[in-house]
C-alpha positions in Angstrom: 220.9 -75.2 177.6 222.1 -75.7 174.1 219.8 -74.5 171.2 219.8 -75.7 167.6 217.4 -74.3 165.1 216.2 -76.4 162.2 215.1 -74.8 158.9 214.5 -76.0 155.4 215.4 -74.8 151.9 211.6 -74.8 151.3 208.5 -76.5 152.6 208.1 -80.3 152.4 211.8 -81.1 152.6 211.6 -83.1 155.8 212.3 -80.7 158.7 210.0 -82.5 161.1 211.5 -85.9 160.5 215.0 -84.4 160.8 214.1 -82.7 164.1 212.7 -86.0 165.4 215.9 -87.8 164.3 218.0 -85.2 166.1 215.9 -85.6 169.2 216.3 -89.4 169.0 220.0 -89.2 168.5 220.5 -86.8 171.4 218.4 -89.0 173.7 220.4 -92.1 172.7 223.5 -90.1 173.8 221.9 -89.7 177.2 220.8 -86.1 176.8 217.4 -84.6 177.7 215.6 -82.9 174.8 212.9 -80.3 174.4 211.4 -79.2 171.1 209.8 -75.9 170.3 207.6 -75.2 167.2 206.9 -71.5 167.4 204.1 -71.5 164.9 202.1 -74.4 163.5 199.8 -73.8 160.5 197.3 -76.0 158.6 196.1 -77.7 161.8 192.9 -77.2 163.7 192.8 -76.9 167.5 193.1 -80.3 169.1 194.5 -81.9 166.0 198.0 -83.5 166.1 200.7 -81.3 164.6 204.4 -81.5 164.0 205.2 -81.8 167.7 203.0 -84.9 168.0 204.8 -86.5 165.0 208.2 -85.8 166.7 207.0 -87.5 169.9 205.6 -90.4 167.9 208.9 -91.0 166.2 211.5 -90.0 168.8 209.7 -90.8 172.1 208.6 -88.6 175.0 210.2 -85.1 174.8 209.1 -81.9 176.3 207.4 -79.8 173.6 206.1 -76.2 173.2 203.9 -74.7 170.5 203.4 -71.0 170.8 200.8 -70.3 168.1 198.5 -72.4 165.9 196.5 -71.3 162.8 194.1 -73.4 160.7 195.1 -72.2 157.2 198.1 -74.0 155.6 200.0 -70.7 154.9 203.0 -68.8 156.2 202.3 -68.1 159.9 202.1 -64.3 159.6 199.6 -64.7 156.7 197.6 -67.4 158.5 197.4 -65.2 161.6 196.1 -62.3 159.7 193.4 -64.4 158.0 192.0 -65.7 161.2 192.3 -62.4 163.1 194.9 -63.7 165.5 197.8 -61.5 166.9 201.2 -61.9 165.3 203.6 -64.0 167.3 206.4 -61.8 168.6 210.1 -62.4 168.9 210.0 -61.5 172.6 207.3 -64.1 173.5 209.2 -66.8 171.4 212.4 -66.1 173.2 210.6 -66.3 176.6 209.0 -69.6 175.6 212.3 -71.1 174.6 213.8 -69.9 177.9 211.1 -71.9 179.7 212.7 -75.1 178.2 216.2 -74.2 179.6 216.3 -77.3 181.9 216.8 -79.5 178.9 220.3 -80.3 177.7 219.2 -79.6 174.1 216.4 -77.4 172.8 215.5 -78.0 169.1 213.5 -75.2 167.4 211.7 -76.2 164.2 210.9 -73.3 161.8 208.1 -73.2 159.2 208.9 -73.5 155.5 212.1 -71.9 154.5 214.5 -69.6 156.4 212.9 -66.3 155.7 209.3 -67.3 156.2 207.8 -65.0 158.8 206.8 -66.8 161.9 205.0 -63.7 163.0 206.8 -60.4 163.4 210.1 -62.1 162.8 211.9 -64.8 160.8 214.1 -67.7 162.0 217.1 -65.6 161.2 216.0 -63.0 163.8 215.4 -65.7 166.3 218.8 -67.3 165.7 220.6 -64.0 166.1 218.9 -63.2 169.4 219.6 -66.7 170.7 223.1 -66.8 169.5 222.3 -70.2 168.1 223.3 -72.1 164.9 220.9 -73.2 162.2 220.8 -76.6 160.6 219.5 -76.6 157.0 217.4 -79.4 155.7 217.6 -79.8 151.9 216.0 -81.9 149.2 217.9 -84.4 147.2 216.8 -83.7 143.7 216.9 -81.0 141.0 216.8 -77.5 142.3 218.4 -78.2 145.7 221.8 -76.7 144.8 220.2 -73.3 144.1 217.9 -73.4 147.1 220.6 -74.6 149.5 223.1 -71.9 148.4 220.5 -69.2 148.7 219.7 -70.4 152.2 223.3 -70.7 153.4 224.2 -67.3 151.8 221.3 -65.7 153.7 222.6 -67.2 157.0 226.2 -66.0 156.2 224.9 -62.5 155.4 223.1 -62.4 158.7 226.3 -63.7 160.4 224.4 -66.7 161.8 226.4 -69.9 162.0 225.2 -72.8 159.8 225.6 -76.1 161.6 225.5 -78.0 158.3 223.2 -79.4 155.7 221.0 -82.5 156.0 219.3 -84.2 153.1 215.8 -84.7 154.5 214.7 -87.7 152.3 217.3 -89.7 150.4 215.5 -91.9 147.8 215.7 -95.7 147.8 216.8 -95.5 144.2 218.5 -92.1 143.7 218.6 -90.7 140.2 221.6 -89.0 138.6 220.7 -85.6 139.9 220.4 -86.8 143.5 223.7 -88.6 143.3 225.5 -85.5 141.9 223.8 -83.2 144.3 225.0 -85.2 147.3 228.5 -84.7 146.0 228.0 -81.0 145.1 226.1 -79.6 148.0 229.1 -78.9 150.2 231.1 -77.6 147.2 228.6 -75.0 146.2 227.5 -73.9 149.6 230.8 -74.2 151.5 228.8 -76.0 154.3 229.3 -79.6 155.3 226.7 -82.2 154.6 226.3 -83.7 158.1 223.3 -86.0 157.6 221.1 -88.0 155.3 217.7 -89.3 156.2 216.3 -92.3 154.3 213.1 -91.5 152.3 210.0 -92.8 154.2 211.7 -92.8 157.6 208.8 -90.7 158.9 206.5 -93.6 158.4 208.6 -96.0 160.5 207.6 -97.3 163.9 209.4 -95.6 166.8 211.7 -98.5 167.8 213.1 -98.8 164.3 213.4 -95.0 163.9 215.2 -94.4 167.2 217.6 -97.3 166.6 218.6 -96.0 163.2 218.6 -92.2 163.8 222.0 -91.8 165.5 223.6 -93.3 162.4 222.1 -90.7 160.0 224.4 -87.9 161.3 228.1 -87.3 161.1 229.5 -85.6 164.2 233.2 -85.1 163.2 232.4 -82.6 160.5 230.8 -80.1 162.8 234.2 -78.7 163.7 233.6 -76.2 160.9 231.5 -74.2 163.5 234.2 -73.8 166.2 232.2 -71.5 168.5 229.4 -74.1 168.8 231.2 -77.4 168.3 231.2 -78.4 172.0 227.4 -77.8 172.2 226.3 -79.3 168.9 228.5 -82.4 168.6 226.8 -84.4 171.4 223.7 -84.5 169.2 225.4 -86.8 166.8 227.3 -90.1 167.1 230.3 -90.6 164.8 229.9 -93.3 162.1 
C-alpha cells in the first residue's frame, strides 16, 4: 500500500478536485485506489460530501469517512460544538490500514496543513504513516506566502513534500497568476507537479477522467527520492 496525503494552503483551493484527479490518473495507470477523508464538516448525515464528489468525478473507488460534523468549521471545533468525541490519530491510522489492499491510498485533509482533524493535524498523520504530502495551492495573489508557509511547516516537521499543484488555473490568467506559476517553485524549493483547469470539478466523469492524467508531471517527483518509486505511478509523463 502506498499512501499520499493531500493538503491545501487554505480552504477552497481545490483539494477535492485534485484528489479526484489523482485517483483518476492512478486508475488510468491500472492501479486500484482508495480514498480516506478522516473528517468531513459542513455536511449533515446522509448528505453527499467530498468522497461522493470524488466518486462522481473519478469513478468507483473505495472510500472511508471516519467522522462527520454538521457545522462548516475546523473538525475539532465542529466536534466540540455538537458534543461529538474528537477523532484520534490511532483510529485514523487504523482506518487507513483497512484500505491496505489498494495500490494507492489518498488521504484528503481539511482546510490547511495545520487544521486540527481532531486530536491531531495532517502533519502528525503524515509522520506516523511515513507518507509524503502533496500541497494544493491557489493561483492568484497571496499564494506565494501561503505556499511557502505550508512547505516550510512540512520541512520543519521533516515530512516529505511530493510537490505543489495549482488547484484551479483560470481560463484567462491575470499577471499575478502567470508570475506565481513561475515563482512557486523558486520561493518554496518544491516542484510544481500539476495544474488543474478552473471549473474541472463541474465536468462530467468521462471528460474528467480522460483529461486528468495530463494534469500531472511525473518526471519531477524525483526530488523526493525515498518515495519516488511509490508516487510516480500516480502520474503519467507529458
